[in-house]
C-alpha positions as CSV (number, residue, x, y, z in Angstrom):
1,X,21.0,-53.7,-3.6
2,X,19.6,-57.1,-4.4
3,X,20.1,-59.3,-7.4
4,X,18.6,-62.4,-8.9
5,X,20.3,-64.4,-11.7
6,X,18.7,-67.7,-12.7
7,X,16.5,-68.3,-15.7
8,X,16.3,-64.5,-15.9
9,X,17.9,-61.6,-14.1
10,X,16.9,-58.4,-12.3
11,X,18.1,-56.2,-9.5
12,X,16.6,-53.7,-7.0
13,X,18.5,-50.7,-5.6
14,X,18.0,-48.5,-2.6
15,X,18.0,-45.1,-4.2
16,X,17.7,-41.5,-2.8
17,X,14.3,-39.9,-3.5
18,X,15.8,-36.5,-4.5
19,X,17.4,-38.1,-7.5
20,X,14.1,-39.3,-9.1
21,X,11.7,-37.3,-11.1
22,X,8.3,-36.6,-9.5
23,X,6.4,-38.3,-12.2
24,X,7.8,-41.7,-11.1
25,X,6.0,-41.3,-7.7
26,X,2.5,-40.9,-8.9
27,X,0.0,-39.1,-6.7
28,X,1.6,-38.5,-3.4
29,X,1.0,-35.7,-0.9
30,X,3.8,-33.1,-0.7
31,X,4.3,-34.0,3.0
32,X,5.5,-37.5,1.9
33,X,8.6,-36.0,0.5
34,X,9.4,-34.3,3.8
35,X,10.1,-37.7,5.3
36,X,11.0,-40.0,2.5
37,X,14.7,-40.4,2.0
38,X,15.0,-43.5,-0.2
39,X,12.9,-45.8,-2.3
40,X,13.5,-49.3,-3.6
41,X,13.7,-49.3,-7.4
42,X,13.0,-52.2,-9.7
43,X,15.8,-51.6,-12.2
44,X,14.6,-54.0,-14.9
45,X,18.3,-54.7,-15.4
46,X,17.8,-57.3,-18.1
47,X,16.6,-54.6,-20.6
48,X,19.9,-52.7,-20.6
49,X,23.2,-53.4,-22.5
50,X,21.9,-53.0,-26.1
51,X,24.4,-51.3,-28.4
52,X,26.8,-51.1,-25.5
53,X,28.0,-54.6,-24.6
54,X,30.0,-56.4,-27.4
55,X,28.0,-59.2,-29.1
56,X,29.2,-62.2,-31.1
57,X,27.6,-63.6,-34.2
58,X,25.9,-66.2,-32.0
59,X,24.4,-63.5,-29.9
60,X,23.2,-61.8,-33.0
61,X,21.6,-64.9,-34.3
62,X,19.9,-65.6,-31.0
63,X,18.6,-62.1,-30.9
64,X,17.3,-62.1,-34.5
65,X,15.5,-65.3,-34.1
66,X,14.0,-64.5,-30.7
67,X,10.3,-63.8,-30.3
68,X,11.2,-60.4,-28.8
69,X,14.4,-59.3,-30.4
70,X,16.3,-56.5,-28.6
71,X,13.8,-56.6,-25.7
72,X,16.3,-57.8,-23.0
73,X,19.8,-57.6,-24.4
74,X,21.6,-58.3,-21.1
75,X,19.3,-61.2,-20.2
76,X,20.0,-62.8,-23.6
77,X,23.7,-62.9,-22.9
78,X,24.0,-63.8,-19.2
79,X,21.1,-65.9,-17.8
80,X,20.3,-69.5,-17.4
81,X,17.6,-69.4,-20.1
82,X,20.2,-68.5,-22.8
83,X,23.7,-69.7,-21.7
84,X,22.9,-73.2,-22.9
85,X,21.6,-71.9,-26.2
86,X,24.7,-69.8,-26.9
87,X,26.9,-72.9,-26.3
88,X,24.6,-74.9,-28.6
89,X,24.9,-72.4,-31.4
90,X,28.7,-72.5,-31.1
91,X,28.6,-76.4,-31.1
92,X,26.4,-76.4,-34.3
93,X,28.9,-74.2,-36.1
94,X,31.9,-76.3,-34.8
95,X,30.2,-79.4,-36.1
96,X,29.7,-77.8,-39.6
97,X,33.1,-76.2,-39.9
98,X,35.6,-78.1,-37.7
99,X,34.2,-81.6,-37.6
100,X,33.3,-81.6,-33.9
101,X,31.6,-85.0,-33.1
102,X,33.0,-86.2,-36.4
103,X,30.9,-83.7,-38.3
104,X,27.7,-85.4,-37.1
105,X,25.4,-83.4,-34.9
106,X,22.6,-85.3,-33.0
107,X,19.3,-84.4,-34.6
108,X,17.9,-83.3,-31.2
109,X,20.6,-80.8,-30.8
110,X,19.5,-79.0,-34.0
111,X,16.4,-77.9,-32.1
112,X,16.7,-74.4,-30.5
113,X,17.2,-74.4,-26.7
114,X,17.8,-78.1,-26.6
115,X,21.0,-77.8,-24.6
116,X,20.1,-77.0,-21.0
117,X,22.3,-74.7,-19.0
118,X,22.4,-77.3,-16.2
119,X,24.3,-79.5,-18.6
120,X,26.7,-76.7,-19.5
121,X,27.3,-76.1,-15.8
122,X,27.9,-79.8,-15.2
123,X,30.4,-80.0,-18.1
124,X,32.3,-76.9,-16.8
125,X,32.4,-78.4,-13.3
126,X,33.7,-81.8,-14.5
127,X,37.4,-82.1,-13.5
128,X,37.9,-85.7,-14.5
129,X,40.8,-86.2,-17.0
130,X,38.7,-87.9,-19.7
131,X,35.5,-85.8,-19.1
132,X,33.7,-89.1,-19.3
133,X,30.9,-88.1,-16.9
134,X,30.2,-85.1,-19.2
135,X,30.1,-87.2,-22.3
136,X,27.8,-89.7,-20.6
137,X,25.4,-86.8,-19.6
138,X,25.4,-85.5,-23.2
139,X,24.6,-89.0,-24.5
140,X,21.8,-89.4,-21.9
141,X,20.1,-86.3,-23.3
142,X,21.0,-86.6,-27.0
143,X,21.6,-89.6,-29.3
144,X,25.1,-89.6,-30.9
145,X,26.3,-91.8,-33.7
146,X,29.5,-92.3,-31.8
147,X,30.7,-91.5,-28.3
148,X,32.1,-87.9,-28.1
149,X,35.9,-88.0,-27.9
150,X,38.0,-86.5,-25.2
151,X,39.0,-83.8,-27.7
152,X,35.3,-83.1,-28.4
153,X,34.5,-82.7,-24.7
154,X,37.7,-80.6,-24.0
155,X,36.6,-78.2,-26.7
156,X,33.0,-78.0,-25.4
157,X,34.2,-77.5,-21.8
158,X,36.4,-74.6,-23.1
159,X,33.4,-73.1,-24.8
160,X,31.2,-73.4,-21.7
161,X,33.9,-71.6,-19.7
162,X,34.2,-68.8,-22.2
163,X,30.5,-68.3,-22.3
164,X,30.1,-68.3,-18.5
165,X,33.2,-66.1,-18.0
166,X,31.6,-63.5,-20.3
167,X,28.3,-63.8,-18.5
168,X,30.1,-63.1,-15.2
169,X,31.9,-60.2,-16.7
170,X,28.8,-58.6,-18.2
171,X,26.9,-59.0,-14.9
172,X,29.7,-57.4,-13.0
173,X,29.7,-54.5,-15.4
174,X,26.0,-54.0,-14.9
175,X,26.4,-54.1,-11.1
176,X,29.3,-51.8,-11.2
177,X,27.4,-49.3,-13.4
178,X,24.5,-49.3,-10.9
179,X,27.0,-48.8,-8.0
180,X,28.5,-45.8,-9.8
181,X,25.1,-44.3,-10.4
182,X,24.1,-44.8,-6.8
183,X,27.3,-43.2,-5.6
184,X,26.7,-40.2,-7.8
185,X,23.3,-39.9,-6.3
186,X,24.4,-40.3,-2.7
187,X,27.4,-38.0,-3.1
188,X,26.2,-35.1,-5.2
189,X,28.3,-32.0,-5.8
190,X,25.4,-29.7,-5.0
191,X,22.6,-32.0,-3.7
192,X,20.3,-29.2,-2.6
193,X,20.2,-27.3,-5.9
194,X,19.9,-30.4,-8.0
195,X,17.2,-31.8,-5.8
196,X,15.1,-28.7,-6.0
197,X,15.4,-28.8,-9.8
198,X,14.2,-32.4,-10.0
199,X,11.3,-31.8,-7.7
200,X,9.8,-28.8,-9.5
201,X,7.0,-27.7,-10.0
202,X,6.0,-28.8,-6.5
203,X,7.6,-27.2,-3.5
204,X,9.2,-30.0,-1.4
205,X,11.6,-30.0,1.5
206,X,14.5,-32.4,1.2
207,X,15.3,-34.0,4.5
208,X,19.1,-34.1,5.2
209,X,20.3,-37.6,4.3
210,X,22.2,-39.8,6.7
211,X,25.9,-40.3,5.8
212,X,25.9,-42.9,3.0
213,X,28.7,-45.3,2.4
214,X,30.4,-46.5,-0.8
215,X,30.6,-50.0,0.7
216,X,27.9,-52.2,-0.8
217,X,26.6,-55.7,0.0
218,X,24.4,-57.3,-2.6
219,X,21.9,-60.0,-1.6
220,X,22.0,-62.6,-4.4
221,X,19.7,-65.4,-5.3
222,X,19.0,-67.6,-8.4
223,X,20.3,-70.9,-9.8
224,X,23.1,-69.4,-11.9
225,X,24.6,-67.0,-9.3
226,X,24.2,-69.7,-6.5
227,X,24.9,-73.0,-8.2
228,X,26.8,-72.6,-11.4
229,X,30.4,-73.7,-10.6
230,X,32.6,-70.8,-9.8
231,X,30.3,-68.2,-11.2
232,X,29.8,-66.0,-8.1
233,X,33.5,-66.1,-7.4
234,X,34.3,-64.9,-10.9
235,X,31.8,-62.1,-10.5
236,X,33.4,-61.1,-7.2
237,X,36.8,-61.1,-8.8
238,X,35.7,-58.8,-11.6
239,X,34.0,-56.5,-9.1
240,X,37.1,-56.4,-6.9
241,X,39.1,-55.2,-9.9
242,X,36.6,-52.6,-10.9
243,X,36.2,-51.1,-7.4
244,X,40.0,-51.2,-6.8
245,X,40.4,-49.0,-9.9
246,X,37.9,-46.6,-8.4
247,X,39.6,-46.4,-5.0
248,X,43.1,-45.1,-5.9
249,X,42.5,-41.9,-4.0
250,X,41.5,-43.6,-0.8
251,X,44.3,-43.6,1.7
252,X,42.8,-45.6,4.6
253,X,41.5,-49.2,4.3
254,X,38.2,-48.2,5.8
255,X,37.8,-45.5,3.0
256,X,38.2,-48.0,0.2
257,X,34.9,-48.8,-1.6
258,X,33.8,-52.4,-2.1
259,X,31.1,-54.4,-3.6
260,X,30.4,-57.8,-2.0
261,X,28.1,-60.5,-3.3
262,X,26.3,-62.3,-0.5
263,X,24.2,-65.4,-1.0
264,X,20.6,-64.9,0.2
265,X,18.6,-68.1,-0.2
266,X,14.9,-67.7,-0.4
267,X,15.3,-63.9,-0.6
268,X,12.1,-63.6,-2.6
269,X,10.3,-64.5,0.6
270,X,12.2,-62.5,3.1
271,X,13.1,-59.5,0.8
272,X,9.8,-57.8,1.4
273,X,10.3,-58.0,5.2
274,X,13.8,-56.5,4.8
275,X,12.3,-53.6,2.8
276,X,9.7,-52.9,5.4
277,X,12.3,-53.0,8.2
278,X,14.4,-50.4,6.3
279,X,11.4,-48.2,5.8
280,X,10.5,-48.4,9.5
281,X,14.0,-47.6,10.5
282,X,14.2,-44.6,8.2
283,X,10.9,-43.3,9.5
284,X,12.0,-43.6,13.1
285,X,15.2,-41.6,12.4
286,X,13.5,-38.8,10.5
């Protein structure tokens, strides 16, 4: 599996051919299915999560005012394009109801998407006692009537952490869901019968699959997963918890399933080469 999480998000998964309906493959000769074992699927991960993942009133407002409401539910809650906006919406409410910034919101922060996620990341990564560097960065980008207080900045840092924690949790949930789906496909109860059903009406021979594994490494790229302070580590912690709950029946260490997030810089360039290498290897072994 591969994953990108930056301005937007998406994932690709290596999936067994016999679990995919024929219509998805277009016009292919029946002989192709005699040798094809897996294909790489563009999951369009960002479009999932609607009416499933819990949403806040700020999420609801963002979605309702979006040019394409409900189009990419997961993306609207976890990516670099929207994390800053969610934090901004919370700040706007806090100024109005709890006198954050003395009840005076900079005019520029009233504009949608005026708080960049890079600023949110900086604030969350600021470990100085006074959070003065974060206050200075905010003032550099927005004009305040008075310097934000330590209390103001402490609250904002807490908000940033809550929003990014949720993002990491939702991303981990999406990854884990795909992992479970992939495992169900790779370890079917009656693979031959189900495969024949899915491949009708054409008569296609299903080649015996190589022994799959429940251990998964995910190549990751993107500004949020790679650069947001502590984000990947939090995702990994959530995934460790989820897979641990799935491995209670495993008695040996090598039998325990795992999902590992691996940084893959410039993967958009080398990913195609990896895909070709996998295809060549599978063809050689068939």
